[in-house]
PDB file of N, CA, C and O in Angstrom:
ATOM      1  N   MET A   1      -7.119   7.489  27.382  1.00  0.00           N
ATOM      2  CA  MET A   1      -8.680   7.672  27.607  1.00  0.00           C
ATOM      3  C   MET A   1      -8.602   8.781  27.285  1.00  0.00           C
ATOM      4  O   MET A   1      -9.578   9.467  27.586  1.00  0.00           O
ATOM      5  N   PHE A   2      -7.572   9.405  26.623  1.00  0.00           N
ATOM      6  CA  PHE A   2      -7.836  11.055  25.692  1.00  0.00           C
ATOM      7  C   PHE A   2      -8.064  10.040  24.180  1.00  0.00           C
ATOM      8  O   PHE A   2      -9.190  10.129  23.690  1.00  0.00           O
ATOM      9  N   LEU A   3      -7.434   9.456  23.725  1.00  0.00           N
ATOM     10  CA  LEU A   3      -8.153   8.486  22.590  1.00  0.00           C
ATOM     11  C   LEU A   3      -9.607   8.020  22.185  1.00  0.00           C
ATOM     12  O   LEU A   3     -10.300   8.281  21.202  1.00  0.00           O
ATOM     13  N   GLY A   4      -9.877   7.003  23.634  1.00  0.00           N
ATOM     14  CA  GLY A   4     -10.999   6.864  23.529  1.00  0.00           C
ATOM     15  C   GLY A   4     -12.036   8.019  23.786  1.00  0.00           C
ATOM     16  O   GLY A   4     -13.080   7.764  23.184  1.00  0.00           O
ATOM     17  N   HIS A   5     -12.105   9.360  24.571  1.00  0.00           N
ATOM     18  CA  HIS A   5     -13.340  10.441  24.613  1.00  0.00           C
ATOM     19  C   HIS A   5     -12.867  10.689  23.521  1.00  0.00           C
ATOM     20  O   HIS A   5     -13.338   9.634  23.096  1.00  0.00           O
ATOM     21  N   THR A   6     -12.249  11.199  22.439  1.00  0.00           N
ATOM     22  CA  THR A   6     -12.159  11.367  21.331  1.00  0.00           C
ATOM     23  C   THR A   6     -12.525  10.690  20.074  1.00  0.00           C
ATOM     24  O   THR A   6     -12.500  11.318  19.016  1.00  0.00           O
ATOM     25  N   ILE A   7     -12.907   9.286  20.129  1.00  0.00           N
ATOM     26  CA  ILE A   7     -13.125   8.631  19.424  1.00  0.00           C
ATOM     27  C   ILE A   7     -14.986   8.947  19.018  1.00  0.00           C
ATOM     28  O   ILE A   7     -15.736   9.037  18.046  1.00  0.00           O
ATOM     29  N   LEU A   8     -15.007   9.039  20.941  1.00  0.00           N
ATOM     30  CA  LEU A   8     -16.588   8.607  21.182  1.00  0.00           C
ATOM     31  C   LEU A   8     -17.131   9.963  20.547  1.00  0.00           C
ATOM     32  O   LEU A   8     -18.135   9.933  19.835  1.00  0.00           O
ATOM     33  N   ALA A   9     -16.449  11.170  20.815  1.00  0.00           N
ATOM     34  CA  ALA A   9     -16.729  12.281  20.074  1.00  0.00           C
ATOM     35  C   ALA A   9     -16.738  12.531  19.191  1.00  0.00           C
ATOM     36  O   ALA A   9     -17.502  13.488  19.074  1.00  0.00           O
ATOM     37  N   GLU A  10     -16.234  12.210  18.120  1.00  0.00           N
ATOM     38  CA  GLU A  10     -16.517  12.472  16.890  1.00  0.00           C
ATOM     39  C   GLU A  10     -16.963  11.408  15.870  1.00  0.00           C
ATOM     40  O   GLU A  10     -16.955  11.571  14.650  1.00  0.00           O
ATOM     41  N   SER A  11     -17.394  10.183  16.590  1.00  0.00           N
ATOM     42  CA  SER A  11     -18.037   9.637  16.042  1.00  0.00           C
ATOM     43  C   SER A  11     -19.812   8.815  16.525  1.00  0.00           C
ATOM     44  O   SER A  11     -20.119   8.783  17.717  1.00  0.00           O
ATOM     45  N   ASN A  12     -20.349   8.493  15.930  1.00  0.00           N
ATOM     46  CA  ASN A  12     -21.658   8.110  16.911  1.00  0.00           C
ATOM     47  C   ASN A  12     -21.464   6.130  17.125  1.00  0.00           C
ATOM     48  O   ASN A  12     -22.447   5.394  17.215  1.00  0.00           O
ATOM     49  N   MET A  13     -20.465   5.783  17.153  1.00  0.00           N
ATOM     50  CA  MET A  13     -20.006   4.471  17.524  1.00  0.00           C
ATOM     51  C   MET A  13     -20.727   3.877  18.684  1.00  0.00           C
ATOM     52  O   MET A  13     -21.520   4.622  19.260  1.00  0.00           O
ATOM     53  N   ASN A  14     -20.634   3.078  18.970  1.00  0.00           N
ATOM     54  CA  ASN A  14     -21.070   2.396  20.488  1.00  0.00           C
ATOM     55  C   ASN A  14     -20.112   1.989  21.397  1.00  0.00           C
ATOM     56  O   ASN A  14     -19.111   1.302  21.189  1.00  0.00           O
ATOM     57  N   VAL A  15     -20.741   2.756  23.000  1.00  0.00           N
ATOM     58  CA  VAL A  15     -19.577   2.812  23.737  1.00  0.00           C
ATOM     59  C   VAL A  15     -18.519   1.072  24.330  1.00  0.00           C
ATOM     60  O   VAL A  15     -17.488   0.890  24.978  1.00  0.00           O
ATOM     61  N   THR A  16     -19.694   0.016  23.533  1.00  0.00           N
ATOM     62  CA  THR A  16     -19.218  -1.125  24.199  1.00  0.00           C
ATOM     63  C   THR A  16     -18.148  -1.386  23.352  1.00  0.00           C
ATOM     64  O   THR A  16     -17.044  -1.802  23.703  1.00  0.00           O
ATOM     65  N   ARG A  17     -18.606  -1.061  21.935  1.00  0.00           N
ATOM     66  CA  ARG A  17     -17.579  -1.251  20.757  1.00  0.00           C
ATOM     67  C   ARG A  17     -16.373  -0.580  20.622  1.00  0.00           C
ATOM     68  O   ARG A  17     -15.385  -1.239  20.298  1.00  0.00           O
ATOM     69  N   VAL A  18     -16.262   0.795  20.842  1.00  0.00           N
ATOM     70  CA  VAL A  18     -14.907   1.299  21.527  1.00  0.00           C
ATOM     71  C   VAL A  18     -14.483   1.025  22.675  1.00  0.00           C
ATOM     72  O   VAL A  18     -13.491   1.689  22.976  1.00  0.00           O
ATOM     73  N   TYR A  19     -14.879   0.215  23.551  1.00  0.00           N
ATOM     74  CA  TYR A  19     -14.246  -0.288  24.702  1.00  0.00           C
ATOM     75  C   TYR A  19     -13.337  -1.265  24.472  1.00  0.00           C
ATOM     76  O   TYR A  19     -12.219  -1.579  24.881  1.00  0.00           O
ATOM     77  N   SER A  20     -14.476  -1.814  23.380  1.00  0.00           N
ATOM     78  CA  SER A  20     -13.645  -3.370  22.925  1.00  0.00           C
ATOM     79  C   SER A  20     -12.236  -2.891  21.967  1.00  0.00           C
ATOM     80  O   SER A  20     -11.131  -3.432  21.923  1.00  0.00           O
ATOM     81  N   ILE A  21     -12.757  -1.635  21.219  1.00  0.00           N
ATOM     82  CA  ILE A  21     -11.068  -2.193  20.770  1.00  0.00           C
ATOM     83  C   ILE A  21     -10.224  -1.323  21.386  1.00  0.00           C
ATOM     84  O   ILE A  21      -9.108  -1.841  21.344  1.00  0.00           O
ATOM     85  N   ILE A  22     -10.169  -0.145  22.002  1.00  0.00           N
ATOM     86  CA  ILE A  22      -9.202   0.080  22.635  1.00  0.00           C
ATOM     87  C   ILE A  22      -8.800  -1.114  23.764  1.00  0.00           C
ATOM     88  O   ILE A  22      -7.619  -1.002  24.092  1.00  0.00           O
ATOM     89  N   LEU A  23      -9.499  -2.233  24.440  1.00  0.00           N
ATOM     90  CA  LEU A  23      -8.750  -2.797  25.405  1.00  0.00           C
ATOM     91  C   LEU A  23      -7.872  -3.679  24.405  1.00  0.00           C
ATOM     92  O   LEU A  23      -6.738  -4.040  24.721  1.00  0.00           O
ATOM     93  N   ALA A  24      -8.399  -3.975  23.305  1.00  0.00           N
ATOM     94  CA  ALA A  24      -7.870  -5.199  21.906  1.00  0.00           C
ATOM     95  C   ALA A  24      -6.535  -4.709  21.907  1.00  0.00           C
ATOM     96  O   ALA A  24      -5.617  -5.510  21.734  1.00  0.00           O
ATOM     97  N   PHE A  25      -6.235  -3.131  22.132  1.00  0.00           N
ATOM     98  CA  PHE A  25      -5.112  -2.870  21.516  1.00  0.00           C
ATOM     99  C   PHE A  25      -4.093  -2.934  22.936  1.00  0.00           C
ATOM    100  O   PHE A  25      -2.967  -3.430  22.978  1.00  0.00           O
ATOM    101  N   ALA A  26      -4.865  -2.262  24.103  1.00  0.00           N
ATOM    102  CA  ALA A  26      -3.838  -2.581  25.465  1.00  0.00           C
ATOM    103  C   ALA A  26      -3.753  -3.843  26.175  1.00  0.00           C
ATOM    104  O   ALA A  26      -3.176  -3.996  27.252  1.00  0.00           O
ATOM    105  N   VAL A  27      -4.694  -5.234  25.148  1.00  0.00           N
ATOM    106  CA  VAL A  27      -4.260  -6.224  25.512  1.00  0.00           C
ATOM    107  C   VAL A  27      -2.673  -7.271  24.865  1.00  0.00           C
ATOM    108  O   VAL A  27      -1.991  -8.238  25.205  1.00  0.00           O
ATOM    109  N   GLY A  28      -2.788  -6.086  23.588  1.00  0.00           N
ATOM    110  CA  GLY A  28      -2.320  -6.731  22.676  1.00  0.00           C
ATOM    111  C   GLY A  28      -0.402  -5.906  22.643  1.00  0.00           C
ATOM    112  O   GLY A  28       0.618  -6.262  22.053  1.00  0.00           O
ATOM    113  N   ILE A  29      -0.625  -5.022  23.351  1.00  0.00           N
ATOM    114  CA  ILE A  29       0.415  -4.557  24.274  1.00  0.00           C
ATOM    115  C   ILE A  29       1.348  -4.735  25.097  1.00  0.00           C
ATOM    116  O   ILE A  29       2.560  -4.611  25.271  1.00  0.00           O
ATOM    117  N   PHE A  30      -0.002  -5.207  25.742  1.00  0.00           N
ATOM    118  CA  PHE A  30       1.081  -6.550  27.408  1.00  0.00           C
ATOM    119  C   PHE A  30       1.401  -7.652  27.109  1.00  0.00           C
ATOM    120  O   PHE A  30       2.267  -8.271  27.727  1.00  0.00           O
ATOM    121  N   LEU A  31       0.663  -8.191  25.936  1.00  0.00           N
ATOM    122  CA  LEU A  31       1.236  -9.486  25.563  1.00  0.00           C
ATOM    123  C   LEU A  31       2.903  -9.266  24.418  1.00  0.00           C
ATOM    124  O   LEU A  31       3.858 -10.032  24.296  1.00  0.00           O
ATOM    125  N   HIS A  32       2.675  -8.123  23.874  1.00  0.00           N
ATOM    126  CA  HIS A  32       4.207  -7.791  23.052  1.00  0.00           C
ATOM    127  C   HIS A  32       4.381  -7.746  23.934  1.00  0.00           C
ATOM    128  O   HIS A  32       3.238  -8.062  24.263  1.00  0.00           O
ATOM    129  N   VAL A  33       5.174  -7.533  25.417  1.00  0.00           N
ATOM    130  CA  VAL A  33       6.166  -7.127  25.940  1.00  0.00           C
ATOM    131  C   VAL A  33       6.490  -8.214  26.794  1.00  0.00           C
ATOM    132  O   VAL A  33       7.565  -8.705  27.137  1.00  0.00           O
ATOM    133  N   SER A  34       4.935  -8.554  27.136  1.00  0.00           N
ATOM    134  CA  SER A  34       5.254 -10.051  28.113  1.00  0.00           C
ATOM    135  C   SER A  34       5.986 -10.931  27.353  1.00  0.00           C
ATOM    136  O   SER A  34       7.011 -11.350  27.891  1.00  0.00           O
ATOM    137  N   THR A  35       5.694 -11.385  26.069  1.00  0.00           N
ATOM    138  CA  THR A  35       6.590 -12.414  25.303  1.00  0.00           C
ATOM    139  C   THR A  35       7.703 -12.092  24.895  1.00  0.00           C
ATOM    140  O   THR A  35       8.573 -12.879  24.522  1.00  0.00           O
ATOM    141  N   THR A  36       7.781 -10.848  24.930  1.00  0.00           N
ATOM    142  CA  THR A  36       9.220 -10.466  24.319  1.00  0.00           C
ATOM    143  C   THR A  36       9.903 -10.725  25.999  1.00  0.00           C
ATOM    144  O   THR A  36      10.337 -11.843  26.275  1.00  0.00           O
ATOM    145  N   ILE A  37       9.932  -9.835  26.822  1.00  0.00           N
ATOM    146  CA  ILE A  37      10.830 -10.020  28.119  1.00  0.00           C
ATOM    147  C   ILE A  37      11.126 -12.165  27.942  1.00  0.00           C
ATOM    148  O   ILE A  37      12.286 -12.564  27.833  1.00  0.00           O
ATOM    149  N   ILE A  38      10.062 -13.097  27.947  1.00  0.00           N
ATOM    150  CA  ILE A  38      10.225 -14.162  28.061  1.00  0.00           C
ATOM    151  C   ILE A  38      11.235 -14.583  27.318  1.00  0.00           C
ATOM    152  O   ILE A  38      12.232 -15.171  27.738  1.00  0.00           O
ATOM    153  N   PHE A  39      11.012 -14.307  26.271  1.00  0.00           N
ATOM    154  CA  PHE A  39      11.967 -14.705  25.028  1.00  0.00           C
ATOM    155  C   PHE A  39      13.297 -14.122  24.814  1.00  0.00           C
ATOM    156  O   PHE A  39      14.125 -14.802  24.208  1.00  0.00           O
ATOM    157  N   GLU A  40      13.636 -12.852  25.269  1.00  0.00           N
ATOM    158  CA  GLU A  40      14.534 -12.077  25.022  1.00  0.00           C
ATOM    159  C   GLU A  40      15.372 -12.033  26.702  1.00  0.00           C
ATOM    160  O   GLU A  40      16.232 -11.204  26.999  1.00  0.00           O
ATOM    161  N   ALA A  41      14.933 -12.971  27.491  1.00  0.00           N
ATOM    162  CA  ALA A  41      15.711 -12.580  28.779  1.00  0.00           C
ATOM    163  C   ALA A  41      17.139 -14.016  29.111  1.00  0.00           C
ATOM    164  O   ALA A  41      17.773 -13.802  30.144  1.00  0.00           O
ATOM    165  N   ASP A  42      17.423 -14.869  28.586  1.00  0.00           N
ATOM    166  CA  ASP A  42      18.158 -15.591  27.548  1.00  0.00           C
ATOM    167  C   ASP A  42      19.414 -14.867  27.066  1.00  0.00           C
ATOM    168  O   ASP A  42      19.277 -14.025  26.178  1.00  0.00           O
ATOM    169  N   GLU A  43      20.549 -15.102  27.537  1.00  0.00           N
ATOM    170  CA  GLU A  43      21.513 -14.954  26.602  1.00  0.00           C
ATOM    171  C   GLU A  43      21.117 -15.323  25.519  1.00  0.00           C
ATOM    172  O   GLU A  43      20.756 -14.420  24.765  1.00  0.00           O
ATOM    173  N   ASP A  44      21.012 -16.904  24.956  1.00  0.00           N
ATOM    174  CA  ASP A  44      20.840 -17.489  23.210  1.00  0.00           C
ATOM    175  C   ASP A  44      19.495 -17.207  23.071  1.00  0.00           C
ATOM    176  O   ASP A  44      18.774 -17.957  22.412  1.00  0.00           O
ATOM    177  N   HIS A  45      18.945 -15.923  23.776  1.00  0.00           N
ATOM    178  CA  HIS A  45      17.510 -16.103  23.456  1.00  0.00           C
ATOM    179  C   HIS A  45      16.638 -17.175  22.940  1.00  0.00           C
ATOM    180  O   HIS A  45      15.806 -17.137  22.033  1.00  0.00           O
ATOM    181  N   ARG A  46      17.062 -18.288  23.829  1.00  0.00           N
ATOM    182  CA  ARG A  46      16.205 -20.205  23.565  1.00  0.00           C
ATOM    183  C   ARG A  46      15.232 -19.676  24.440  1.00  0.00           C
ATOM    184  O   ARG A  46      15.298 -18.592  25.022  1.00  0.00           O
ATOM    185  N   LEU A  47      14.038 -20.772  24.515  1.00  0.00           N
ATOM    186  CA  LEU A  47      13.603 -20.798  25.198  1.00  0.00           C
ATOM    187  C   LEU A  47      13.065 -22.183  25.568  1.00  0.00           C
ATOM    188  O   LEU A  47      12.415 -23.037  24.966  1.00  0.00           O
ATOM    189  N   SER A  48      13.816 -22.026  27.322  1.00  0.00           N
ATOM    190  CA  SER A  48      14.217 -23.584  27.969  1.00  0.00           C
ATOM    191  C   SER A  48      12.890 -24.661  27.999  1.00  0.00           C
ATOM    192  O   SER A  48      12.492 -25.034  26.895  1.00  0.00           O
ATOM    193  N   TRP A  49      12.295 -25.097  29.026  1.00  0.00           N
ATOM    194  CA  TRP A  49      11.550 -26.472  29.264  1.00  0.00           C
ATOM    195  C   TRP A  49      10.982 -25.986  29.972  1.00  0.00           C
ATOM    196  O   TRP A  49       9.779 -26.230  29.876  1.00  0.00           O
ATOM    197  N   ARG A  50      11.472 -24.837  31.326  1.00  0.00           N
ATOM    198  CA  ARG A  50      10.775 -24.761  32.329  1.00  0.00           C
ATOM    199  C   ARG A  50      10.244 -23.399  31.917  1.00  0.00           C
ATOM    200  O   ARG A  50       9.358 -22.907  32.615  1.00  0.00           O
ATOM    201  N   LYS A  51      10.530 -22.977  31.241  1.00  0.00           N
ATOM    202  CA  LYS A  51       9.654 -21.401  30.865  1.00  0.00           C
ATOM    203  C   LYS A  51       8.590 -21.614  29.912  1.00  0.00           C
ATOM    204  O   LYS A  51       7.546 -20.982  29.755  1.00  0.00           O
ATOM    205  N   ALA A  52       9.371 -23.331  28.878  1.00  0.00           N
ATOM    206  CA  ALA A  52       7.643 -23.605  28.109  1.00  0.00           C
ATOM    207  C   ALA A  52       6.830 -24.257  29.248  1.00  0.00           C
ATOM    208  O   ALA A  52       5.602 -24.174  29.217  1.00  0.00           O
ATOM    209  N   LEU A  53       7.416 -24.858  30.181  1.00  0.00           N
ATOM    210  CA  LEU A  53       6.447 -25.641  31.498  1.00  0.00           C
ATOM    211  C   LEU A  53       5.725 -24.556  32.195  1.00  0.00           C
ATOM    212  O   LEU A  53       4.629 -24.994  32.543  1.00  0.00           O
ATOM    213  N   ALA A  54       5.871 -23.417  32.515  1.00  0.00           N
ATOM    214  CA  ALA A  54       5.416 -22.613  32.695  1.00  0.00           C
ATOM    215  C   ALA A  54       4.008 -21.571  31.784  1.00  0.00           C
ATOM    216  O   ALA A  54       2.989 -21.034  32.220  1.00  0.00           O
ATOM    217  N   ILE A  55       4.506 -21.647  30.631  1.00  0.00           N
ATOM    218  CA  ILE A  55       3.512 -20.854  29.803  1.00  0.00           C
ATOM    219  C   ILE A  55       2.546 -21.874  29.981  1.00  0.00           C
ATOM    220  O   ILE A  55       1.685 -21.857  30.860  1.00  0.00           O
ATOM    221  N   LEU A  56       2.702 -22.762  29.136  1.00  0.00           N
ATOM    222  CA  LEU A  56       1.046 -24.081  29.271  1.00  0.00           C
ATOM    223  C   LEU A  56       1.368 -23.910  30.897  1.00  0.00           C
ATOM    224  O   LEU A  56       2.177 -23.019  30.635  1.00  0.00           O
ATOM    225  N   LEU A  57       1.417 -23.968  31.942  1.00  0.00           N
ATOM    226  CA  LEU A  57       0.684 -24.629  33.109  1.00  0.00           C
ATOM    227  C   LEU A  57       0.004 -23.182  33.095  1.00  0.00           C
ATOM    228  O   LEU A  57      -1.191 -23.432  33.247  1.00  0.00           O
ATOM    229  N   GLY A  58       0.151 -21.819  32.993  1.00  0.00           N
ATOM    230  CA  GLY A  58      -0.663 -20.242  32.889  1.00  0.00           C
ATOM    231  C   GLY A  58      -1.447 -20.501  31.860  1.00  0.00           C
ATOM    232  O   GLY A  58      -2.508 -19.966  32.182  1.00  0.00           O
ATOM    233  N   LEU A  59      -1.620 -21.077  30.631  1.00  0.00           N
ATOM    234  CA  LEU A  59      -2.464 -20.966  29.559  1.00  0.00           C
ATOM    235  C   LEU A  59      -3.763 -22.385  30.353  1.00  0.00           C
ATOM    236  O   LEU A  59      -4.992 -22.363  30.429  1.00  0.00           O
ATOM    237  N   ALA A  60      -2.849 -23.328  30.757  1.00  0.00           N
ATOM    238  CA  ALA A  60      -3.908 -24.550  31.527  1.00  0.00           C
ATOM    239  C   ALA A  60      -4.987 -23.797  32.438  1.00  0.00           C
ATOM    240  O   ALA A  60      -6.212 -23.786  32.312  1.00  0.00           O
ATOM    241  N   LEU A  61      -4.157 -23.153  33.419  1.00  0.00           N
ATOM    242  CA  LEU A  61      -4.934 -22.160  34.600  1.00  0.00           C
ATOM    243  C   LEU A  61      -6.089 -21.257  34.074  1.00  0.00           C
ATOM    244  O   LEU A  61      -7.192 -21.138  34.608  1.00  0.00           O
ATOM    245  N   VAL A  62      -5.558 -20.505  32.687  1.00  0.00           N
ATOM    246  CA  VAL A  62      -6.422 -19.138  32.345  1.00  0.00           C
ATOM    247  C   VAL A  62      -8.046 -20.398  31.260  1.00  0.00           C
ATOM    248  O   VAL A  62      -9.265 -20.280  31.136  1.00  0.00           O
ATOM    249  N   LEU A  63      -7.107 -21.307  30.823  1.00  0.00           N
ATOM    250  CA  LEU A  63      -8.619 -22.206  30.295  1.00  0.00           C
ATOM    251  C   LEU A  63      -9.260 -22.632  31.245  1.00  0.00           C
ATOM    252  O   LEU A  63     -10.369 -22.120  31.092  1.00  0.00           O
ATOM    253  N   PHE A  64      -9.288 -23.316  32.243  1.00  0.00           N
ATOM    254  CA  PHE A  64      -9.655 -24.140  33.049  1.00  0.00           C
ATOM    255  C   PHE A  64     -10.625 -22.797  33.983  1.00  0.00           C
ATOM    256  O   PHE A  64     -11.651 -23.094  34.595  1.00  0.00           O
ATOM    257  N   LEU A  65     -10.149 -21.538  33.944  1.00  0.00           N
ATOM    258  CA  LEU A  65     -10.977 -20.591  34.807  1.00  0.00           C
ATOM    259  C   LEU A  65     -11.996 -20.063  34.321  1.00  0.00           C
ATOM    260  O   LEU A  65     -12.678 -19.296  35.001  1.00  0.00           O
TER     261      LEU A  65
END
């Protein structure tokens, strides 16, 4: 919030554009953390067929909604 407020106060950027930039960073961080958890959960750091199936089903669900 502080970063967004500072960017808006210091520049003449559109609020929607600043919101989009900050949201892109937040989503990127969440994706990085979640993929790290998925791939590093096993001792061998391998992707099992169940994890791959869950990822594909989640992707399909998002694409069809």
